MARMAR-263020 format. One line per 10 residues: number of its first residue (from 0); for each residue x negated, z negated, y of N, C-alpha, C, O. Coordinates in steps of 0.02 Angstrom, whole numbers, plus 50000, padded with zeros to 5 digits. Last residue first. Layout:
BEGIN
NUM = X/Z/Y/X/Z/Y/X/Z/Y/X/Z/Y; ...
END
This chain:
BEGIN
67 = 45510/46018/56254/45582/46019/56243/45617/45988/56302/45679/45984/56302; 45366/46113/56231/45401/46067/56276/45476/46074/56264/45503/46129/56265; 45308/46209/56153/45294/46141/56136/45327/46090/56181/45320/46030/56171; 45357/46331/56194/45289/46314/56212/45271/46242/56198/45223/46216/56226; 45477/46359/56139/45478/46329/56205/45408/46305/56225/45402/46262/56269; 45445/46425/56021/45501/46449/56061/45504/46418/56130/45531/46449/56176; 45346/46370/55942/45326/46416/55995/45383/46436/56041/45371/46461/56096; 45396/46195/55911/45375/46263/55895/45360/46306/55956/45360/46283/56013; 45422/46068/55951/45479/46110/55934/45459/46183/55924/45501/46227/55929; 45310/45994/55982/45359/45963/55939/45415/46010/55918/45451/45994/55871
57 = 45145/46063/55969/45209/46054/56004/45261/46028/55956/45257/46040/55896; 45036/46087/55891/45032/46032/55937/45095/46020/55976/45100/45970/56012; 45052/46182/55793/45028/46205/55858/45024/46149/55909/45010/46164/55968; 45098/46116/55678/45039/46158/55673/45010/46175/55742/44949/46182/55748; 45156/45950/55662/45159/46013/55697/45094/46052/55691/45040/46023/55699; 45145/45824/55610/45163/45877/55564/45161/45946/55596/45163/45996/55560; 45123/45742/55718/45067/45751/55671/45081/45809/55624/45033/45840/55599; 45192/45807/55871/45197/45774/55806/45136/45787/55764/45101/45837/55773; 45234/45787/56033/45180/45812/55990/45181/45771/55926/45173/45710/55926; 45351/45831/56147/45341/45791/56087/45286/45824/56046/45292/45882/56027
47 = 45390/45820/56313/45349/45855/56265/45336/45808/56207/45315/45751/56217; 45526/45836/56425/45489/45796/56376/45451/45841/56329/45476/45893/56307; 45504/45917/56585/45539/45901/56524/45496/45859/56478/45437/45848/56492; 45522/46016/56735/45493/45963/56695/45534/45951/56632/45592/45972/56627; 45484/46183/56796/45521/46120/56797/45486/46068/56754/45427/46076/56738; 45400/46290/56795/45469/46301/56773/45512/46239/56774/45570/46241/56755; 45278/46239/56826/45309/46282/56876/45382/46296/56859/45422/46311/56903; 45296/46073/56757/45263/46138/56763/45298/46178/56817/45344/46152/56849; 45271/45910/56692/45300/45953/56743/45260/46017/56746/45199/46017/56740; 45314/45804/56555/45268/45850/56588/45306/45892/56639/45365/45907/56631
37 = 45315/45655/56472/45354/45695/56519/45304/45738/56557/45258/45712/56587; 45288/45631/56297/45264/45630/56365/45311/45671/56408/45343/45718/56384; 45261/45557/56143/45312/45584/56188/45286/45577/56258/45263/45523/56278; 45183/45582/55986/45179/45558/56055/45232/45593/56096/45246/45652/56086; 45198/45530/55813/45210/45575/55869/45197/45541/55936/45199/45480/55941; 45192/45452/55699/45129/45473/55730/45137/45519/55790/45087/45544/55816; 45346/45508/55646/45291/45463/55630/45225/45491/55658/45206/45547/55642; 45452/45593/55660/45417/45572/55721/45359/45524/55708/45327/45502/55756; 45509/45611/55538/45482/45670/55572/45440/45652/55633/45397/45690/55655; 45556/45484/55509/45500/45511/55469/45469/45572/55501/45409/45584/55494
27 = 45663/45468/55600/45602/45430/55610/45543/45457/55569/45486/45455/55592; 45786/45525/55583/45733/45567/55612/45666/45532/55614/45616/45564/55629; 45874/45431/55537/45864/45491/55496/45806/45533/55520/45778/45572/55482; 45882/45335/55638/45843/45319/55578/45829/45380/55535/45778/45383/55501; 45860/45395/55802/45904/45392/55744/45860/45380/55682/45808/45411/55674; 45780/45299/55926/45778/45355/55880/45825/45343/55822/45829/45288/55795; 45741/45254/56088/45788/45243/56033/45790/45307/55991/45801/45362/56017; 45617/45181/56180/45636/45244/56147/45681/45227/56088/45660/45190/56043; 45570/45110/56332/45607/45102/56270/45628/45171/56244/45653/45213/56281; 45420/45067/56411/45470/45120/56400/45503/45108/56332/45470/45097/56282
17 = 45314/44980/56422/45372/44970/56466/45426/45023/56459/45474/45022/56498; 45227/45021/56320/45207/45028/56389/45266/45023/56438/45268/45057/56489; 45358/45039/56206/45287/45048/56218/45275/45057/56292/45309/45097/56324; 45477/45001/56089/45458/44991/56158/45383/44994/56164/45347/44956/56132; 45605/45066/55991/45533/45058/55997/45517/45051/56071/45540/45091/56112; 45742/45047/55886/45717/45039/55954/45642/45027/55952/45619/44983/55916; 45838/45153/55787/45780/45109/55788/45756/45107/55861/45750/45159/55893; 46011/45169/55734/45954/45183/55777/45899/45131/55768/45910/45075/55746; 46130/45140/55675/46091/45193/55644/46028/45209/55684/45994/45258/55668; 46195/45051/55757/46165/45024/55696/46121/45075/55660/46079/45057/55619
7 = 46148/45107/55923/46195/45097/55869/46159/45068/55809/46098/45060/55810; 46122/45077/56095/46093/45081/56028/46148/45068/55977/46189/45023/55986; 46138/45163/56252/46162/45115/56202/46130/45130/56134/46114/45187/56118; 46102/45260/56338/46088/45192/56358/46110/45140/56307/46102/45080/56317; 46016/45414/56316/46073/45370/56300/46053/45299/56318/45995/45281/56314; 45974/45580/56327/45963/45514/56354/46025/45473/56342/46081/45496/56355; 45933/45683/56185/45976/45663/56241/45955/45594/56266/45923/45556/56230; 45875/45820/56098/45858/45756/56125/45906/45742/56183/45917/45786/56225
END
């Protein structure tokens, strides 16, 4: 995941609660029903993605505790 300020023809723009999220069209099926949140912990902060397809509630598996 990266932060980018420009949208290409291969991207989809979604705006919710005043936040814009640009996603590559190839990834949109993996993110259907997902929630994105920014969380802070003792180790710092980062984006947490919770997908409907995830078994453990995290978007990237046990390797990072569900926070990417």
